[in-house]
N, C-alpha and C positions, 0 to 999 in steps of 0.2 A: 504494500500500500504506500502510495506516495503522499506527501503533504504539500499543500499549496503554500506558496510563499505569500506572506502578508505584506502588502504595500500600502503606502498612504497613511502613515501613523499620525500625521498632523490632522488629516481628515477624520480619523477615528477619534482623536482627542476632542476635536470640535463637535462631533456627534455626541460624545459623552456629555459635554457641557450643555448641549441643547436638551438632551434626555434628562439631565439633572433639573434644569429649569422647569421642564414640563411637570415632573413629578413632585417637586418641592412646592409648586403653586397649586397642585391638584387638591381639590376638596373631596376627600374620600367618603364623607358622611352619607351623601345621597346614594352613591353606588353601594355602599356597605349596608345601609338600611333596606335597600331594595333586594340585594342578593345574599346578604349575610356573610359575604367574604369579598376580599379584594387582594390582589397581589401585583408585584412589579418584578419582572425578570429583566436581565441584562440583554436587551434587544439591540445589540450593537453589530453593525456590519463588519466583517462578513460572517461572523459566528452564528448568526440567527437564521441563516439560510442553508438550504441543501446544496451539496456539491453534486453536479451532474456528470462529472468526469470520474475517472478511476483514481480519485485522490480525496483526501479529507483535509479539513482545516486543522492546524496545530492547536494545542490547548492554549487558552489565554494565560499569559504570564507577564512578568515584569511590570513595567509602569502602567500598562493598560489594565492589568488585573487589580493593581492598587487603586487606580482611579475609579474603576467600576465599583469596587468594594466601598470606597469612600462615599460614593453617591448613595449606595444602598444603606450605609450607616446613617447618613444625613436624612434620608427618607424615613428610616426607622424612627429617628428622634422626632421628626416632624409629625409622623403619624401617631406616635405615642401621645403627643400633646392633643391632637385632634380626638383620639379615642378616649382620653380621660374626660374630655368635655361631654361625651355621650352619657356619662353616669350609668354605665352598663358593663357587665363582665365582658372581657375581650381576650382574644388570642392574638398576640403580636410577636412574631419570631422572625429571625433571619436564618435562612437556610444556605449554608456554604457547601457546595458540592466539590469534592476533590476526587479525581483530577478533572472532572467535567465542570469546570468553573462557569461555563455558559448556562448551566442550570441553576446557578445561585440566584436567590430571590428573597424578597421580603413579603411575608404573608400576614394578613390580618383577617380575623373572623369574629363574628358575634353569634349569640344564640346557639342553634343546633349545630352550626358548623364548627364550634369550638371542639366538641367531642370528635367530630370527623377528623380534624387536623391533629388532634392529640393521639389518634390511633391509626394513622395512615401508614406509618413506617415501622419496620422491625428494628429493634435496638440491636447493637452489636453484642455478642456474648461477653466480650471483654471491653471495658471502656477504653476508647481511644481518645487521647487528648489532642485538641487542636494546638498546633504550634504557632502561637501568635507572632513569634519572631519572623515567620515566613511572609508576613504582611507589612514589613518595613515600618514606615512612619505611623501605621495604624495599630501597632502593637498595643499601646495603652488603651485605645478604644475597644479593641478585641477583648482585652483582659477584663473589661467592665461587664462582660456577658457571662452567664452561666451556660456552659455548653454540654450537650449530650451527643453521643455518636450513634448513627443509624446506618443501615445498609442502603446504598443507592442502587436500585434495580431498574432494569428495563423489563416490562411485563409483556409477554407474547401469548396470544391465544392459539392453541392448536385447532385448526379448522375442522379436522376430522373428529376429534374427541371433545372439543370445547374446554379442554383443560388449560389452566393458566400455567405458563412456564416463566420462571424468573431467571434473569441473567444479571449477575452482580457486576456493577460497573465501577464501584468505588465506595467512598464513605461520604455520608451527608452529616455535616455538623449543624445542629439546630440549637440556636441560642436566643436567650432573652435577658433583659436586665432585672427581672424579678427574682433577686437572689434570696 
């Protein structure tokens, strides 16, 4: 399998800035009250699209990874303030997927969706600690969270037997500031 070379880092950084502005000014209350959940994923080109050639995109790393995570942490803080104004129980966590960082997201939920998100993943048998030092200048912000480790799976359905098959893809670190 070949990997595509990523070009245009300045354009990627600019798109991260626009993405940040969109979600920091977004009022989640209406959407949340209507659907009981809302999330933000790192929808940054080229990692959010399929590759139609016999190659794949390399994992997100370096400065791009740090910038994306910084945006997600800022969004987490912003949404936490908005959710506290609802005067209702809520689920607000950041999911960091390693090595599939493009699956990293901030998820919030209220009402019946809280139980759904609390039970969606399988915990790892042995606790795996997130290495906050891998995230450069964000180490102190990462350390403010309480992290738990879960398996990151792709789920496939067998068309003949309708059985679900799981393929382990990595580790999912789920964290919140409610220590």
